[in-house]
Each structure stands twice: as C-alpha cells, then as structure tokens.
C-alpha positions in Angstrom: 38.1 171.7 70.8 41.7 172.1 69.5 43.3 175.6 69.0 46.8 177.0 68.9 47.9 178.7 72.1 50.8 180.9 73.1 49.9 180.7 76.8 53.4 179.6 77.9 52.4 180.0 81.6 49.7 177.4 81.1 52.1 175.1 79.3 54.6 175.4 82.1 51.9 174.9 84.8 50.8 171.6 83.2 54.3 170.3 82.6 55.6 170.9 86.2 52.6 169.3 87.9 53.9 166.5 90.2 51.5 164.1 88.5 52.7 165.0 85.0 56.4 165.8 85.3 57.7 162.2 85.9 56.0 161.1 82.6 57.4 163.8 80.4 60.9 164.4 81.7 64.2 162.6 81.7 66.9 162.6 84.3 68.6 165.8 83.0 65.5 168.0 83.1 64.9 170.2 86.1 61.5 171.5 87.1 63.1 174.7 88.4 64.8 175.4 85.0 62.0 174.2 82.7 60.4 176.6 80.3 58.4 175.8 77.2 60.2 175.9 73.9 59.3 178.8 71.7 60.2 176.7 68.7 57.4 174.3 69.3 53.7 175.0 68.4 51.3 174.3 71.2 47.7 173.0 70.5 45.4 173.6 73.4 42.7 171.0 74.2 39.4 172.4 75.6 36.4 170.3 76.5 33.2 172.3 77.2 35.3 175.4 77.8 37.6 173.7 80.3 41.3 173.4 79.5 42.4 169.8 79.5 46.0 170.0 78.4 47.9 170.5 75.2 49.9 168.8 72.4 53.3 170.1 71.4 54.3 170.0 67.8 57.7 170.3 66.2 58.2 170.4 62.5 60.8 167.8 61.3 60.4 169.2 57.8 57.4 170.6 55.8 55.4 167.4 55.8 56.5 165.5 59.0 55.8 166.7 62.5 56.8 165.3 65.9 54.0 165.3 68.5 54.1 165.3 72.4 51.0 164.7 74.5 50.7 166.5 77.9 47.3 166.3 79.6 46.1 167.4 83.0 45.2 164.5 85.3 41.5 165.4 84.9 41.8 164.5 81.2 43.3 161.1 81.8 40.8 158.6 80.5 39.8 161.0 77.7 43.2 161.3 76.1 42.5 158.9 73.3 39.6 161.1 72.1 41.7 164.2 72.3 44.7 162.6 70.5 42.4 161.6 67.6 41.0 165.1 67.5 44.4 166.7 67.4 45.6 164.4 64.6 42.5 165.4 62.5 43.3 169.1 63.3 46.9 168.7 62.2 46.1 166.9 59.0 43.3 169.5 58.1 45.1 172.7 59.2 48.8 172.1 58.1 50.7 170.6 55.2 51.6 167.7 57.4 51.2 164.2 56.0 53.1 162.3 58.7 53.1 162.5 62.5 55.7 160.8 64.6 56.4 160.4 68.3 59.0 158.9 70.5 57.9 156.9 73.5 60.3 155.6 76.2 60.0 151.8 76.5 59.1 152.2 80.2 56.1 154.4 79.5 53.5 151.7 78.8 50.5 154.0 79.1 51.9 156.4 76.4 52.8 153.4 74.2 49.3 152.0 74.5 47.7 155.4 73.8 49.8 155.8 70.7 48.9 152.4 69.4 45.2 152.7 70.2 45.2 156.1 68.3 46.5 154.3 65.2 50.2 155.0 65.3 52.4 152.1 64.3 55.7 151.2 65.7 58.2 152.1 63.0 61.5 151.6 64.9 63.3 151.4 68.2 66.3 153.5 69.3 68.4 151.8 72.0 69.9 153.8 74.9 68.3 157.0 73.8 66.6 158.1 77.1 67.9 158.4 80.6 65.4 157.8 83.4 66.2 156.9 87.0 69.8 156.6 86.2 69.1 153.9 83.6 69.7 154.1 79.8 66.5 152.9 78.1 65.3 152.8 74.6 62.5 154.6 72.8 59.9 153.4 70.3 59.4 155.5 67.2 55.8 155.5 66.2 54.1 157.2 63.3 50.9 157.7 61.4 50.3 159.1 57.9 47.4 161.2 56.7 44.7 158.9 55.5 45.5 156.1 58.0 43.7 157.7 60.9 40.5 155.7 61.8 38.0 157.7 63.8 
C-alpha cells in the first residue's frame, strides 16, 4: 500500500541505517547532519501493515517529478513490485505525466531496478556525483504516463 507520510523520524531512521546510507549518500553527506527535506513529498510503502520504506518525490514542474527509492533491507527483493506500485500511485493521484531519476553509474542494483521497472536511459551526466573521493557520472532515466507495464 502506498500513502503519503509526514513521519520525518521514520524517513531519517531508514536513511541513516548502515545498510542503506552508502547507497543513498555522496561524499559530502553526513549521517549526523542528515535530516529529511521538507520540500520533498514522501510516499510510504506498507506491505501487510508493515513499513517497508519510502519513495521521495520532488516536483521539477507541474507534470514532471523526480523520484528516489529508499527501502529497508527487509524489502530488498520486493522493491520492483513497490516501485511499480508507486509509479501507478503517482500517475493516478497527481498531475504528473513524467517521472525521472538519477542513478550513479556505480550503483548497478539501482540502475537494474529502474530499467526493470520500465524507465529508459535518457541521458548521462559526467562528473556529477562524488563517491569515495571519485567523480563519477549519473544516468538520467525516465518513464512517461502510459508507458508503465505492470
């Protein structure tokens, strides 16, 4: 089940977990200083009443949103299902007709998830992410309303 949440304590707890933090942070992020952005919408994922993680949404404009996936380790392996569910929710409950995401080139699991969900690589941005003191690029992926295959 997907629903909007304002539980910033839960958002922070998920993000700063040792198993999660390395996958969502760059070199200039600090666990100690991290706090969820209040300019982002958060969509909670629950499965049989159990919290599994969340998706963060940022409006680029009125019809294009950027999405970020942050799941608890217990949800890993089910994230494809949840990602498709959240895209359906976004397209049915907002004016959004385009969802995009940025995936660092070293995060192969996130890239595979995005592609399996139906997002297409639409570009590549060189030297746009700093991880382990290395400048790396990020893929830009996107999906339009109507292109989602369930």
